[in-house]
N, C-alpha and C positions, 0 to 999 in steps of 0.2 A: 425220584427225580435224578437227573444227571447234571444238575446245575453247577455243582462244585467242579466238575471236569470242564465245563464250558467256561467258567470264570478263569480257571487256570489257563486254558487255551487263549482266551481273550487277553489275559495279562501278557502272555508270551508274544502275541501278535502286536500288542501295544508297544512292547519294548523293541520289537523288530522294526515297527513303523518309525519309532522315534530315532532309531539308528539310520534308517535308510532314507527318510525324507530330509530334504534340505529346507529348513524353515525360513520364512521371510526374516529380514533383519529385525532384531529385537524380540523375536518370538522365542520363548523359553521351551526347550524340548521336553523338560520334565512336566511343565504345565500342560503341554499338548498331550502328553501321554496320560496325564490325570484326567483331562477332558475326554479322551478316548475311552478310558475305563469308566467314566461316568456315563457315557453313552451305552457301554456294554451293560452297566447296572440297570439303566432304564429299560434296555431290551429285556433283561431278565424279569424286571418288575412287570413289563407289559405281557410277557409270556404267562406269568403266574396270574396276572389280572384277568386274562382270558379265561383261565380255569375257574377263577373265583366268580366271574360274571355268571357263567352258566350254573355253577353250584348254587348261587343265590336265586337265579331264575327258576331252577328246578327244585328249590328247597331241599338241597341234598346234604344239609348239615355238614358243611366243610369244617375241617379241623387240621391240626398239625400232628403228624405221626412220626415217631422215631423209626428210622430204617437203617439198614446195614448194606453197604456196597462193597463186597469182597473185603470185609474187615474194617472198612472206613465208616465210622458212624456219621449219619447225616439225618435230614428230616425231609418229609414230603407233605404236601397239602393233600389231604385225603377227603373222601366223602362216603356216604353210606353205600352199601353194595347191592341195594335192591332197585336201582334205577332200571328203566327199560333199556333195551339195547341201543335205541336211537339216542336216548338222553345220555347214556354212558359214552357213546361214540362222540357226541357233541362236547361233553365235558373233557374227555381225553384229548380230543383234537383241537380244542379251542386255543391252546398256546401256539400251535403251529399256524392256525388260521390268522392269529394276530401277527405272527412273524411274517407270513406271506403278504398280508395287507400292508404292513409297514414297509417291507422291502419294495413292494410294488409302488407305493407312494414315493419312496426315496428315489428309486431308479426312473420313475416317470417324471418327477419334478427336477431331478438332478441326474440326467442320463450320463453325464461325464463326472460323476462323483469322484472317481479316482484322481482326476486332475485338480480337484478343489481342495483348498485348505479348510477342511471341515471335519476335525477329529471327532466331534461329538456324533455327527451323522455316521461317520465311518465306524465308530464304536458300536452303535446300534446295529448297523448292517453286519459287522463282523460277528457280533453275538448271534444274530439270527442264523447266519450261515453255519457257524461252528456248532451251535446248539443242535441244528438239524443233523449235522454230520455225526455228532456224538450220539444222539438218539438213534440214528440209523445204524450205527455200529453196534449198539446194544441190541437192536432188533435183529440184525443179521446173526449175531451170536446167541440171541435169545438169553441174555444174561442181565443181571441187575435185579433190583427189588420188584416185587409183584406190582407195585404202584406205578411203574414206569408207564408213560403215556402210550407208547407203541403197543404194549401188551393190552392195555385197556381198549385201544382201537381195534386190535386184532380180534379179541374175544367178542366185542360188541358187534363186529361186522362179519364174524365167522370167516376171517381171512387169516392165512398163515402170516405170522409176525414178520418174517423176512420181506414179504411183499409190502407190508406197511412201511418197513424200513426203506425200501426202494421208492415208495411213493413220497416219503418225507425227504429223502436225499435228492431226488430229481430236481425239484424247484430250487433247492440250495445250490446245486451244481450249475443250473441254468442261470440263476441270479448272479453267481460269481462270474460266469462267462460274460453276462451282460456288463458287469462291472469293468471287466478288462477289454471287452469288445462292444462298446456302446452302439456302433453302427450296424451291427448284425441284426437286422429287423426280425428275421425268422426266429431268432432265439427269444426275442421279446414275446412273440405270440405263442411260442412253444411253452415258455415259462408260465404265461397266464393260463394256458389251456390245462397244464398239469395242476395248477393251483385250484382251478375250478373243479377239475376231476376229483381232487382230494375231498372237496366239500360235498360233491354229489354222491360220494360213497356212502353218505348217511342214509340214502334211500334204499340201499341194498337190503 
């Protein structure tokens, strides 16, 4: 997993947000940054929860495995390696499916999220976008532990990993665009279409 990179990116974004936003009177910037990071942590938990859900559904014997990312020790949630390609694709994709669903809910219920004083929701959203960007970068470079989600998706679907990276990055870019340009309706439908397409890849 590349979650440690995402947490670092989310922390940096939180500090930038705390510096750039002018809080309402009486609002503590440090507290707002803490709430933002709590949202990012929930986003991380939701991503991993998606993997665990399908691990349990498919009786895939999930567990924790020590991994190494270019000399940095970390861990990953793993499962047995004899799943069928479609089940492997579902398990590997589940974290992104959760991210896409949560972002869709946030941007549909709160299309002008950027203008709202909602650090928790923004933390969740930031994690989802940054996680997708981090995973996409690893997929383009085809680097990182063998347990990375994009590699599992690529092997299971017989697709080159950089294409999986593009499929993961596209909805993140479109959702970020929606965040800054909430009135651009075509972006909304483009984002939704790409997310649905990512799920339909399971039938390949």
